[in-house]
Z-matrix of the N, CA and C atoms (Angstrom, degrees):
N
C 1 1.475
C 2 1.490 1 112.68
N 3 1.367 2 114.58 1 -43.54
C 4 1.469 3 117.93 2 -178.14
C 5 1.491 4 113.56 3 -64.50
N 6 1.363 5 116.08 4 -34.83
C 7 1.447 6 120.28 5 -176.49
C 8 1.556 7 110.40 6 -68.76
N 9 1.347 8 115.82 7 -19.54
C 10 1.473 9 118.66 8 178.35
C 11 1.527 10 111.98 9 -98.43
N 12 1.312 11 116.88 10 0.71
C 13 1.446 12 120.77 11 -176.85
C 14 1.470 13 114.05 12 -57.53
N 15 1.342 14 116.16 13 -44.64
C 16 1.474 15 119.19 14 -178.16
C 17 1.599 16 110.91 15 -63.46
N 18 1.351 17 115.27 16 -38.53
C 19 1.475 18 119.27 17 179.59
C 20 1.569 19 108.41 18 -66.41
N 21 1.318 20 117.96 19 -42.17
C 22 1.463 21 122.05 20 -179.49
C 23 1.508 22 109.79 21 -64.62
N 24 1.349 23 116.89 22 -44.86
C 25 1.447 24 118.47 23 178.88
C 26 1.550 25 113.25 24 -64.11
N 27 1.308 26 114.88 25 -39.92
C 28 1.454 27 118.75 26 179.44
C 29 1.552 28 111.26 27 -64.24
N 30 1.346 29 115.50 28 -45.55
C 31 1.485 30 119.25 29 179.67
C 32 1.501 31 110.21 30 -64.90
N 33 1.327 32 120.82 31 -43.01
C 34 1.420 33 124.78 32 178.89
C 35 1.498 34 111.16 33 -60.88
N 36 1.322 35 116.68 34 -45.64
C 37 1.461 36 121.26 35 177.01
C 38 1.512 37 112.36 36 -59.71
N 39 1.347 38 115.67 37 -43.98
C 40 1.452 39 119.36 38 -179.79
C 41 1.506 40 112.54 39 -66.27
N 42 1.316 41 116.44 40 -38.59
C 43 1.502 42 119.47 41 176.98
C 44 1.487 43 111.75 42 -67.03
N 45 1.314 44 118.61 43 -44.70
C 46 1.473 45 121.39 44 178.30
C 47 1.523 46 112.45 45 -61.74
N 48 1.364 47 113.78 46 -40.59
C 49 1.485 48 117.46 47 178.96
C 50 1.498 49 111.45 48 -65.60
N 51 1.323 50 118.99 49 -42.73
C 52 1.427 51 122.90 50 178.74
C 53 1.563 52 111.86 51 -63.28
N 54 1.342 53 115.19 52 -45.21
C 55 1.454 54 120.34 53 179.81
C 56 1.533 55 109.92 54 -64.89
N 57 1.367 56 115.78 55 -42.32
C 58 1.467 57 118.85 56 -179.53
C 59 1.499 58 112.74 57 -63.16
N 60 1.358 59 117.27 58 -42.35
C 61 1.436 60 122.90 59 -178.24
C 62 1.501 61 111.36 60 -66.40
N 63 1.390 62 115.08 61 -41.47
C 64 1.493 63 120.34 62 178.44
C 65 1.495 64 110.82 63 -67.74
N 66 1.326 65 119.16 64 -40.52
C 67 1.452 66 122.11 65 176.35
C 68 1.541 67 112.48 66 -60.90
N 69 1.309 68 112.72 67 -45.20
C 70 1.472 69 120.01 68 -179.94
C 71 1.563 70 113.22 69 -63.47
N 72 1.316 71 115.25 70 -39.69
C 73 1.430 72 121.23 71 176.88
C 74 1.534 73 111.44 72 -65.23
N 75 1.330 74 116.26 73 -42.36
C 76 1.459 75 120.78 74 179.79
C 77 1.540 76 109.76 75 -66.48
N 78 1.362 77 115.47 76 -39.96
C 79 1.428 78 117.87 77 -179.67
C 80 1.566 79 113.91 78 -64.22
N 81 1.302 80 115.58 79 -47.59
C 82 1.469 81 119.91 80 178.89
C 83 1.537 82 111.86 81 -69.99
N 84 1.327 83 117.07 82 -34.46
C 85 1.504 84 120.11 83 179.16
C 86 1.529 85 108.29 84 -60.37
N 87 1.338 86 118.45 85 -46.20
C 88 1.454 87 122.34 86 179.35
C 89 1.518 88 111.79 87 -59.26
N 90 1.315 89 117.81 88 -31.19
C 91 1.482 90 121.42 89 -177.67
C 92 1.519 91 110.77 90 -90.19
N 93 1.378 92 117.02 91 -2.77
C 94 1.417 93 119.71 92 178.96
C 95 1.506 94 115.93 93 81.75
N 96 1.344 95 117.96 94 25.39
C 97 1.424 96 123.00 95 -173.88
C 98 1.601 97 107.51 96 -111.79
N 99 1.304 98 115.26 97 137.25
C 100 1.447 99 119.89 98 174.70
C 101 1.498 100 111.12 99 -76.55
N 102 1.350 101 114.89 100 118.83
C 103 1.482 102 120.51 101 -172.14
C 104 1.543 103 112.96 102 -65.64
N 105 1.321 104 117.15 103 -32.35
C 106 1.455 105 120.30 104 -176.35
C 107 1.561 106 112.01 105 -69.04
N 108 1.301 107 118.08 106 -16.52
C 109 1.447 108 121.12 107 176.20
C 110 1.481 109 112.06 108 -75.63
N 111 1.321 110 118.13 109 -20.38
C 112 1.470 111 121.26 110 -175.11
C 113 1.524 112 109.89 111 -132.81
N 114 1.327 113 116.91 112 65.68
C 115 1.460 114 120.18 113 -179.38
C 116 1.520 115 113.17 114 -64.97
N 117 1.326 116 117.28 115 142.72
C 118 1.428 117 121.12 116 177.01
C 119 1.536 118 111.59 117 -92.47
N 120 1.323 119 114.31 118 154.41
C 121 1.455 120 120.69 119 175.16
C 122 1.568 121 105.94 120 -72.97
N 123 1.323 122 116.13 121 166.67
C 124 1.463 123 120.01 122 -178.93
C 125 1.540 124 111.13 123 -61.61
N 126 1.353 125 115.61 124 -43.65
C 127 1.469 126 115.94 125 -176.23
C 128 1.549 127 110.89 126 -69.23
N 129 1.312 128 118.30 127 -35.46
C 130 1.441 129 120.12 128 176.73
C 131 1.536 130 111.03 129 -68.09
N 132 1.307 131 116.57 130 -35.47
C 133 1.457 132 120.13 131 176.69
C 134 1.538 133 111.88 132 -64.77
N 135 1.284 134 116.45 133 -41.85
C 136 1.472 135 122.31 134 174.88
C 137 1.518 136 110.60 135 -61.80
N 138 1.302 137 116.43 136 -42.92
C 139 1.481 138 120.82 137 177.45
C 140 1.493 139 111.63 138 -61.94
N 141 1.357 140 115.50 139 -40.45
C 142 1.447 141 119.42 140 176.13
C 143 1.558 142 111.82 141 -63.40
N 144 1.348 143 113.72 142 -28.85
C 145 1.451 144 117.54 143 175.81
C 146 1.534 145 112.47 144 -64.42
N 147 1.325 146 116.05 145 -39.61
C 148 1.450 147 119.73 146 175.19
C 149 1.501 148 110.80 147 -66.61
N 150 1.338 149 116.49 148 -41.86
C 151 1.470 150 122.07 149 177.97
C 152 1.517 151 111.50 150 -57.54
N 153 1.348 152 114.51 151 -42.18
C 154 1.470 153 118.85 152 -175.24
C 155 1.543 154 110.84 153 -65.37
N 156 1.313 155 113.30 154 -37.16
C 157 1.517 156 118.53 155 179.43
C 158 1.516 157 108.53 156 -64.28
N 159 1.293 158 117.51 157 -44.28
C 160 1.501 159 118.13 158 -179.06
C 161 1.508 160 112.91 159 -72.82
N 162 1.306 161 115.16 160 -30.73
C 163 1.459 162 120.27 161 -177.13
C 164 1.563 163 112.61 162 -75.18
N 165 1.339 164 114.16 163 -32.64
C 166 1.456 165 116.68 164 -180.00
C 167 1.500 166 111.90 165 -59.48
N 168 1.338 167 119.42 166 -31.36
C 169 1.400 168 122.41 167 170.87
C 170 1.498 169 117.59 168 70.84
N 171 1.307 170 114.99 169 -170.33
C 172 1.480 171 120.39 170 -174.78
C 173 1.508 172 112.18 171 -66.98
N 174 1.310 173 117.09 172 -35.58
C 175 1.508 174 118.90 173 -178.69
C 176 1.507 175 110.41 174 -62.34
N 177 1.345 176 115.67 175 -43.22
C 178 1.457 177 118.91 176 -178.18
C 179 1.519 178 110.96 177 -69.04
N 180 1.355 179 116.87 178 -33.59
C 181 1.466 180 120.20 179 177.82
C 182 1.507 181 109.63 180 -65.26
N 183 1.349 182 116.80 181 -38.36
C 184 1.484 183 118.07 182 177.51
C 185 1.517 184 109.69 183 -65.26
N 186 1.377 185 117.76 184 -40.55
C 187 1.468 186 119.16 185 177.67
C 188 1.503 187 111.62 186 -62.47
N 189 1.311 188 115.58 187 -41.56
C 190 1.479 189 118.47 188 179.98
C 191 1.511 190 111.40 189 -67.51
N 192 1.289 191 118.23 190 -35.44
C 193 1.435 192 120.77 191 177.80
C 194 1.528 193 111.14 192 -67.02
N 195 1.348 194 116.06 193 -44.97
C 196 1.469 195 119.67 194 176.35
C 197 1.483 196 112.23 195 -61.48
N 198 1.342 197 117.20 196 -40.93
C 199 1.454 198 121.98 197 177.37
C 200 1.530 199 110.03 198 -61.68
N 201 1.291 200 117.63 199 -47.55
C 202 1.481 201 123.19 200 -180.00
C 203 1.544 202 108.37 201 -61.25
N 204 1.331 203 116.18 202 -39.66
C 205 1.453 204 120.14 203 -178.39
C 206 1.578 205 109.38 204 -65.40
N 207 1.343 206 114.65 205 -43.94
C 208 1.444 207 119.05 206 178.18
C 209 1.510 208 112.71 207 -63.03
N 210 1.346 209 115.49 208 -39.09
C 211 1.477 210 119.73 209 178.49
C 212 1.524 211 110.35 210 -64.32
N 213 1.358 212 115.89 211 -40.09
C 214 1.450 213 120.57 212 -178.99
C 215 1.541 214 110.10 213 -65.92
N 216 1.357 215 114.60 214 -43.82
C 217 1.476 216 118.35 215 -179.65
C 218 1.539 217 111.46 216 -62.75
N 219 1.340 218 115.72 217 -44.73
C 220 1.471 219 121.75 218 179.55
C 221 1.537 220 108.32 219 -60.03
N 222 1.381 221 115.26 220 -45.36
C 223 1.487 222 119.87 221 -178.31
C 224 1.520 223 108.74 222 -61.67
N 225 1.370 224 119.30 223 -40.91
C 226 1.428 225 120.58 224 -176.72
C 227 1.526 226 109.88 225 -68.47
N 228 1.314 227 115.09 226 -43.30
C 229 1.504 228 119.26 227 177.55
C 230 1.512 229 111.67 228 -60.63
N 231 1.381 230 115.08 229 -42.77
C 232 1.448 231 119.12 230 178.50
C 233 1.547 232 112.17 231 -63.80
N 234 1.322 233 114.59 232 -39.14
C 235 1.476 234 117.73 233 179.63
C 236 1.501 235 110.69 234 -66.19
N 237 1.387 236 117.69 235 -41.52
C 238 1.461 237 118.69 236 178.46
C 239 1.529 238 110.20 237 -63.72
N 240 1.337 239 116.00 238 -39.78
C 241 1.458 240 120.38 239 -179.43
C 242 1.496 241 110.59 240 -60.82
N 243 1.353 242 115.28 241 -45.68
C 244 1.467 243 118.63 242 178.27
C 245 1.482 244 113.93 243 -63.19
N 246 1.316 245 115.12 244 -38.20
C 247 1.520 246 117.88 245 179.44
C 248 1.498 247 109.41 246 -67.46
N 249 1.321 248 117.17 247 -34.68
C 250 1.482 249 118.58 248 176.37
C 251 1.526 250 110.81 249 -65.50
N 252 1.307 251 116.54 250 -40.74
C 253 1.467 252 119.66 251 177.05
C 254 1.459 253 111.78 252 -59.25
N 255 1.355 254 115.66 253 -43.26
C 256 1.457 255 119.57 254 -176.64
C 257 1.529 256 112.97 255 -62.89
N 258 1.348 257 116.09 256 -34.47
C 259 1.483 258 120.91 257 -174.65
C 260 1.562 259 110.86 258 -100.48
N 261 1.343 260 117.66 259 -0.03
C 262 1.419 261 118.31 260 -175.23
C 263 1.530 262 110.49 261 -74.66
N 264 1.267 263 115.74 262 147.48
C 265 1.444 264 121.83 263 -176.74
C 266 1.517 265 112.42 264 -62.83
N 267 1.366 266 117.81 265 -35.84
C 268 1.444 267 121.02 266 176.54
C 269 1.515 268 111.93 267 -59.07
N 270 1.336 269 114.58 268 -43.42
C 271 1.464 270 118.59 269 -179.48
C 272 1.517 271 110.10 270 -64.25
N 273 1.317 272 115.75 271 -39.00
C 274 1.499 273 119.00 272 177.72
C 275 1.526 274 111.85 273 -64.86
N 276 1.324 275 114.22 274 -39.96
C 277 1.468 276 116.81 275 176.79
C 278 1.517 277 113.02 276 -64.96
N 279 1.318 278 117.74 277 -42.18
C 280 1.439 279 121.93 278 177.34
C 281 1.541 280 110.75 279 -59.97
N 282 1.312 281 113.91 280 -41.05
C 283 1.446 282 118.64 281 -178.20
C 284 1.535 283 112.09 282 -66.41
N 285 1.345 284 115.88 283 -28.44
C 286 1.460 285 117.09 284 -176.34
C 287 1.566 286 112.68 285 -108.78
N 288 1.345 287 117.30 286 11.68
C 289 1.425 288 120.95 287 -177.69
C 290 1.514 289 112.85 288 -54.87
N 291 1.322 290 115.83 289 -53.07
C 292 1.462 291 121.02 290 -174.03
C 293 1.523 292 112.63 291 -111.11
N 294 1.301 293 116.09 292 21.08
C 295 1.434 294 118.94 293 -177.16
C 296 1.542 295 109.02 294 -85.33
N 297 1.314 296 115.50 295 136.54
C 298 1.481 297 119.74 296 177.94
C 299 1.499 298 109.47 297 -116.31
N 300 1.360 299 117.43 298 -18.54
C 301 1.452 300 121.07 299 178.34
C 302 1.495 301 109.85 300 -133.07
N 303 1.338 302 114.88 301 160.61
C 304 1.450 303 120.96 302 179.83
C 305 1.561 304 109.71 303 -65.35
N 306 1.282 305 116.41 304 -29.92
C 307 1.485 306 121.22 305 -179.11
C 308 1.572 307 108.67 306 -67.34
N 309 1.355 308 116.20 307 -44.36
C 310 1.471 309 119.00 308 178.04
C 311 1.480 310 110.68 309 -65.29
N 312 1.352 311 119.20 310 -36.64
C 313 1.400 312 122.62 311 178.82
C 314 1.550 313 112.47 312 -61.82
N 315 1.368 314 114.25 313 -44.16
C 316 1.448 315 120.48 314 179.47
C 317 1.579 316 109.09 315 -62.79
N 318 1.336 317 117.09 316 -40.98
C 319 1.427 318 120.98 317 179.30
C 320 1.540 319 111.00 318 -60.86
N 321 1.313 320 114.53 319 -48.65
C 322 1.504 321 118.78 320 -179.16
C 323 1.528 322 110.02 321 -65.69
N 324 1.294 323 119.40 322 -41.06
C 325 1.438 324 119.49 323 -179.99
C 326 1.556 325 109.74 324 -67.27
N 327 1.320 326 115.22 325 -36.17
C 328 1.490 327 116.37 326 178.95
C 329 1.513 328 110.97 327 -68.81
N 330 1.312 329 118.55 328 -35.85
C 331 1.430 330 123.74 329 178.10
C 332 1.549 331 110.78 330 -66.22
N 333 1.356 332 114.94 331 -41.63
C 334 1.448 333 119.56 332 177.69
C 335 1.543 334 110.82 333 -65.08
N 336 1.322 335 116.51 334 -42.04
C 337 1.489 336 121.04 335 177.07
C 338 1.504 337 110.44 336 -61.28
N 339 1.346 338 116.25 337 -41.55
C 340 1.457 339 119.89 338 179.50
C 341 1.511 340 111.08 339 -64.58
N 342 1.366 341 116.54 340 -43.70
C 343 1.485 342 119.83 341 178.13
C 344 1.516 343 113.25 342 -61.03
N 345 1.326 344 116.40 343 -41.37
C 346 1.454 345 119.16 344 179.15
C 347 1.516 346 111.88 345 -68.21
N 348 1.323 347 115.30 346 -33.06
C 349 1.517 348 119.89 347 176.60
C 350 1.505 349 109.70 348 -65.72
N 351 1.337 350 115.90 349 -44.13
C 352 1.495 351 118.94 350 177.83
C 353 1.541 352 110.91 351 -60.23
N 354 1.342 353 117.56 352 -43.38
C 355 1.436 354 122.93 353 -179.48
C 356 1.545 355 110.28 354 -62.63
N 357 1.377 356 113.90 355 -40.48
C 358 1.461 357 119.70 356 179.07
C 359 1.518 358 110.32 357 -63.64
N 360 1.333 359 118.35 358 -47.00
C 361 1.439 360 121.78 359 -177.72
C 362 1.557 361 109.67 360 -66.96
N 363 1.340 362 117.93 361 -35.58
C 364 1.437 363 121.52 362 177.79
C 365 1.530 364 112.59 363 -62.82
N 366 1.351 365 112.96 364 -40.49
C 367 1.498 366 117.15 365 177.61
C 368 1.492 367 111.80 366 -64.33
N 369 1.356 368 117.00 367 -41.58
C 370 1.449 369 120.21 368 176.13
C 371 1.530 370 113.45 369 -60.05
N 372 1.353 371 114.11 370 -39.46
C 373 1.438 372 120.02 371 -179.61
C 374 1.564 373 110.88 372 -67.35
N 375 1.307 374 116.38 373 -39.46
C 376 1.470 375 120.76 374 175.84
C 377 1.552 376 109.67 375 -62.18
N 378 1.280 377 115.26 376 -45.78
C 379 1.472 378 119.28 377 177.84
C 380 1.514 379 113.11 378 -60.73
N 381 1.326 380 114.79 379 -40.13
C 382 1.473 381 119.38 380 179.06
C 383 1.531 382 111.36 381 -63.21
N 384 1.324 383 116.01 382 -41.34
C 385 1.492 384 119.29 383 176.98
C 386 1.472 385 112.03 384 -68.08
N 387 1.324 386 117.33 385 -36.56
C 388 1.478 387 121.70 386 176.07
C 389 1.518 388 110.66 387 -62.18
N 390 1.302 389 117.07 388 -46.20
C 391 1.468 390 122.03 389 174.66
C 392 1.491 391 112.44 390 -56.71
N 393 1.370 392 115.79 391 -44.91
C 394 1.471 393 119.89 392 179.68
C 395 1.524 394 111.60 393 -64.53
N 396 1.326 395 116.49 394 -36.47
C 397 1.446 396 119.23 395 178.76
C 398 1.549 397 112.33 396 -65.37
N 399 1.376 398 114.16 397 -40.73
C 400 1.470 399 118.05 398 177.25
C 401 1.566 400 110.64 399 -61.03
N 402 1.350 401 114.83 400 -40.16
C 403 1.503 402 117.97 401 -178.24
C 404 1.509 403 107.68 402 -67.66
N 405 1.310 404 122.76 403 -39.64
C 406 1.468 405 123.75 404 178.55
C 407 1.541 406 111.58 405 -63.39
N 408 1.378 407 114.73 406 -42.17
C 409 1.458 408 116.10 407 -179.47
C 410 1.521 409 109.89 408 -64.75
N 411 1.320 410 118.45 409 -40.83
C 412 1.464 411 122.62 410 178.60
C 413 1.532 412 108.61 411 -62.92
N 414 1.329 413 116.30 412 -41.96
C 415 1.485 414 119.28 413 -178.41
C 416 1.502 415 112.04 414 -63.89
N 417 1.334 416 117.11 415 -41.63
C 418 1.475 417 121.42 416 178.72
C 419 1.523 418 108.64 417 -65.57
N 420 1.276 419 118.48 418 -41.49
C 421 1.469 420 123.35 419 178.33
C 422 1.526 421 109.97 420 -61.52
N 423 1.358 422 116.49 421 -39.17
C 424 1.439 423 121.12 422 177.94
C 425 1.548 424 109.15 423 -62.42
N 426 1.312 425 117.22 424 -41.35
C 427 1.470 426 120.65 425 178.97
C 428 1.539 427 109.76 426 -63.99
N 429 1.259 428 118.03 427 -39.79
C 430 1.469 429 121.78 428 -179.38
C 431 1.542 430 109.19 429 -66.25
N 432 1.296 431 116.38 430 -41.95
C 433 1.474 432 122.10 431 -179.95
C 434 1.535 433 109.57 432 -65.57
N 435 1.340 434 116.33 433 -35.51
C 436 1.488 435 120.47 434 179.24
C 437 1.566 436 109.25 435 -67.94
N 438 1.315 437 116.53 436 -36.65
C 439 1.450 438 121.12 437 177.66
C 440 1.542 439 111.30 438 -66.81
N 441 1.341 440 116.66 439 -40.31
C 442 1.428 441 120.61 440 179.54
C 443 1.552 442 108.84 441 -67.21
N 444 1.326 443 117.04 442 -40.37
C 445 1.490 444 120.35 443 176.03
C 446 1.478 445 110.60 444 -60.74
N 447 1.389 446 118.35 445 -40.72
C 448 1.450 447 122.96 446 179.35
C 449 1.551 448 110.00 447 -59.02
N 450 1.293 449 116.64 448 -45.01
C 451 1.460 450 119.83 449 -177.31
C 452 1.487 451 109.43 450 -69.28
N 453 1.319 452 120.22 451 -38.26
C 454 1.441 453 121.68 452 175.09
C 455 1.545 454 114.03 453 -62.86
N 456 1.310 455 114.85 454 -40.09
C 457 1.452 456 120.00 455 177.82
C 458 1.537 457 111.56 456 -65.19
N 459 1.322 458 116.48 457 -35.42
C 460 1.463 459 121.08 458 174.67
C 461 1.498 460 110.45 459 -64.27
N 462 1.330 461 115.97 460 -44.12
C 463 1.478 462 120.03 461 179.85
C 464 1.521 463 112.60 462 -64.57
N 465 1.318 464 116.55 463 -31.53
C 466 1.459 465 120.69 464 -179.77
C 467 1.546 466 111.02 465 -85.66
N 468 1.297 467 118.87 466 -4.22
C 469 1.434 468 123.27 467 178.55
C 470 1.518 469 113.13 468 75.03
N 471 1.331 470 117.20 469 29.37
C 472 1.474 471 121.44 470 -179.11
C 473 1.536 472 110.97 471 -91.05
N 474 1.332 473 119.03 472 -6.49
C 475 1.431 474 123.31 473 -178.53
C 476 1.512 475 107.38 474 -123.18
N 477 1.409 476 113.97 475 138.19
C 478 1.465 477 119.47 476 179.93
C 479 1.521 478 110.48 477 -65.50
N 480 1.348 479 117.00 478 126.16
C 481 1.461 480 117.75 479 170.66
C 482 1.514 481 113.86 480 -81.76
N 483 1.283 482 117.87 481 168.62
C 484 1.463 483 119.46 482 174.35
C 485 1.544 484 109.41 483 -123.10
N 486 1.286 485 115.76 484 153.77
C 487 1.487 486 121.57 485 176.79
C 488 1.483 487 106.18 486 -101.45
N 489 1.358 488 117.41 487 123.37
C 490 1.480 489 124.35 488 -174.81
C 491 1.491 490 109.34 489 -110.31
N 492 1.276 491 116.31 490 126.08
C 493 1.479 492 122.90 491 176.65
C 494 1.555 493 107.26 492 -115.09
N 495 1.319 494 114.47 493 131.14
C 496 1.463 495 120.68 494 178.03
C 497 1.509 496 112.84 495 -100.62
N 498 1.299 497 116.14 496 151.24
C 499 1.431 498 121.82 497 176.56
C 500 1.515 499 111.14 498 -67.00
N 501 1.283 500 118.10 499 148.16
C 502 1.505 501 124.71 500 -179.35
C 503 1.471 502 110.28 501 59.06
N 504 1.333 503 119.43 502 29.05
C 505 1.432 504 121.42 503 175.35
C 506 1.561 505 108.84 504 -154.09
N 507 1.340 506 115.32 505 144.01
C 508 1.435 507 121.29 506 178.05
C 509 1.516 508 113.02 507 -91.14
N 510 1.325 509 113.78 508 -7.12
C 511 1.478 510 118.32 509 -176.90
C 512 1.517 511 111.18 510 -71.19
N 513 1.324 512 116.89 511 135.99
C 514 1.438 513 124.39 512 175.13
C 515 1.514 514 107.46 513 -123.42
N 516 1.284 515 118.33 514 128.24
C 517 1.427 516 121.89 515 -179.81
C 518 1.563 517 111.36 516 -131.93
N 519 1.314 518 113.93 517 152.71
C 520 1.470 519 120.16 518 -177.12
C 521 1.533 520 110.89 519 -93.29
N 522 1.283 521 115.90 520 143.97
C 523 1.436 522 120.53 521 176.56
C 524 1.507 523 111.08 522 -155.16
N 525 1.324 524 117.28 523 177.27
C 526 1.425 525 123.60 524 178.71
C 527 1.554 526 108.78 525 -122.04
N 528 1.296 527 114.92 526 127.99
C 529 1.446 528 119.48 527 -174.32
C 530 1.543 529 110.49 528 -71.91
N 531 1.328 530 117.37 529 132.13
C 532 1.432 531 123.50 530 -179.55
C 533 1.524 532 111.12 531 -106.54
N 534 1.306 533 118.05 532 -57.25
C 535 1.477 534 122.98 533 177.31
C 536 1.501 535 110.06 534 -164.80
N 537 1.331 536 114.95 535 153.77
C 538 1.485 537 121.32 536 -179.39
C 539 1.512 538 109.04 537 -132.93
N 540 1.324 539 113.96 538 150.24
C 541 1.470 540 121.72 539 169.30
C 542 1.504 541 107.96 540 -116.79
N 543 1.280 542 118.85 541 -168.52
C 544 1.477 543 122.82 542 -179.56
C 545 1.505 544 111.14 543 -69.54
N 546 1.358 545 116.25 544 -21.83
C 547 1.486 546 119.11 545 -173.97
C 548 1.500 547 113.33 546 -119.78
N 549 1.346 548 117.76 547 -22.19
C 550 1.463 549 119.24 548 -173.46
C 551 1.527 550 111.56 549 -137.00
N 552 1.324 551 115.90 550 162.24
C 553 1.468 552 122.11 551 174.64
C 554 1.524 553 107.82 552 -138.21
N 555 1.345 554 114.05 553 150.02
C 556 1.463 555 119.84 554 179.88
C 557 1.527 556 106.83 555 -116.66
N 558 1.310 557 117.49 556 133.02
C 559 1.433 558 123.95 557 178.99
C 560 1.509 559 110.76 558 -128.15
N 561 1.357 560 117.53 559 141.31
C 562 1.424 561 122.22 560 178.34
C 563 1.508 562 106.06 561 -91.14
N 564 1.361 563 117.75 562 110.58
C 565 1.491 564 123.49 563 -179.22
C 566 1.502 565 107.26 564 -119.74
N 567 1.343 566 114.93 565 117.53
C 568 1.422 567 121.18 566 176.62
C 569 1.543 568 112.01 567 55.82
N 570 1.341 569 115.90 568 39.21
C 571 1.447 570 122.92 569 179.73
C 572 1.509 571 115.87 570 78.19
N 573 1.363 572 117.59 571 5.91
C 574 1.430 573 119.48 572 -178.15
C 575 1.581 574 108.26 573 -122.63
N 576 1.310 575 117.29 574 136.78
C 577 1.471 576 121.12 575 178.22
C 578 1.515 577 109.46 576 -79.73
N 579 1.347 578 116.96 577 126.97
C 580 1.439 579 124.19 578 -179.45
C 581 1.511 580 109.35 579 -119.18
N 582 1.278 581 118.78 580 124.68
C 583 1.502 582 124.60 581 177.97
C 584 1.508 583 109.11 582 -93.09
N 585 1.305 584 113.12 583 125.85
C 586 1.517 585 119.96 584 179.14
C 587 1.507 586 109.13 585 -122.82
N 588 1.323 587 114.31 586 138.71
C 589 1.476 588 119.96 587 171.61
C 590 1.523 589 107.62 588 -75.34
N 591 1.324 590 114.86 589 139.31
C 592 1.472 591 119.14 590 179.70
C 593 1.521 592 111.56 591 -64.08
N 594 1.344 593 114.16 592 -27.85
C 595 1.501 594 116.43 593 -179.67
C 596 1.529 595 109.91 594 -70.12
N 597 1.339 596 118.20 595 -17.75
C 598 1.497 597 120.98 596 -178.57
C 599 1.522 598 111.21 597 -91.82
N 600 1.337 599 117.77 598 -12.97
C 601 1.496 600 121.49 599 -177.33
C 602 1.482 601 109.52 600 -90.60
N 603 1.331 602 115.06 601 128.47
C 604 1.462 603 121.13 602 177.15
C 605 1.551 604 110.68 603 -87.51
N 606 1.373 605 113.20 604 -45.04
C 607 1.474 606 114.76 605 -175.99
C 608 1.521 607 108.57 606 -156.56
N 609 1.305 608 115.92 607 144.82
C 610 1.444 609 122.54 608 172.80
C 611 1.505 610 109.48 609 -127.11
N 612 1.325 611 116.23 610 122.74
C 613 1.502 612 121.15 611 -173.05
C 614 1.516 613 106.86 612 -121.46
N 615 1.302 614 117.17 613 128.53
C 616 1.443 615 121.79 614 172.53
C 617 1.503 616 112.13 615 -75.41
N 618 1.276 617 118.81 616 125.30
C 619 1.437 618 122.32 617 -177.36
C 620 1.523 619 110.15 618 -103.57
N 621 1.326 620 117.28 619 177.61
C 622 1.436 621 123.70 620 175.21
C 623 1.520 622 111.17 621 -76.25
N 624 1.315 623 117.29 622 164.31
C 625 1.421 624 120.96 623 -179.40
C 626 1.532 625 109.07 624 -62.96
N 627 1.312 626 116.80 625 143.78
C 628 1.436 627 121.19 626 177.94
C 629 1.504 628 110.08 627 -80.19
């Protein structure tokens, strides 16, 4: 078990990173924000991976279970089909069509067995990628649903708004913080995401719940 620990940790990290990035992209896409403007650090991306798993909820778990079940059924059917090909009389005739010696027959049967094994492994690989694609689609959808919930909570007054003052302007407007980078911040103002440069912001004050 210990000798496989590094492989398990690497795969787990890669999966969490992929899920976190997909969730984050879906979240910002729903809010109308370009994800590349606000890249996450590796640790934050991994954290988002945990968040995506919990956010997907029971419905996504059911979808994942059904997908895994379908993959298993297809794999079983494919395995039975391949076993039938291996033992079918036509396959045996093809293997011995041009054989003149038992050695040549063994070589051809071995090659056929190898070819079928490659086809079997390729089908499993395709199913694995299909399963991964379904997971990523569900993860992105979970991010979009989280963004919708965020907007609804803002409308219900369950999230603290902030008062934003800009330089060279007396106007103060209320918004809800979405995400910030080293140079920019995004705020939800009247249901619309607004990107502001930090150099243009004079002051941001957290206010009481509305």
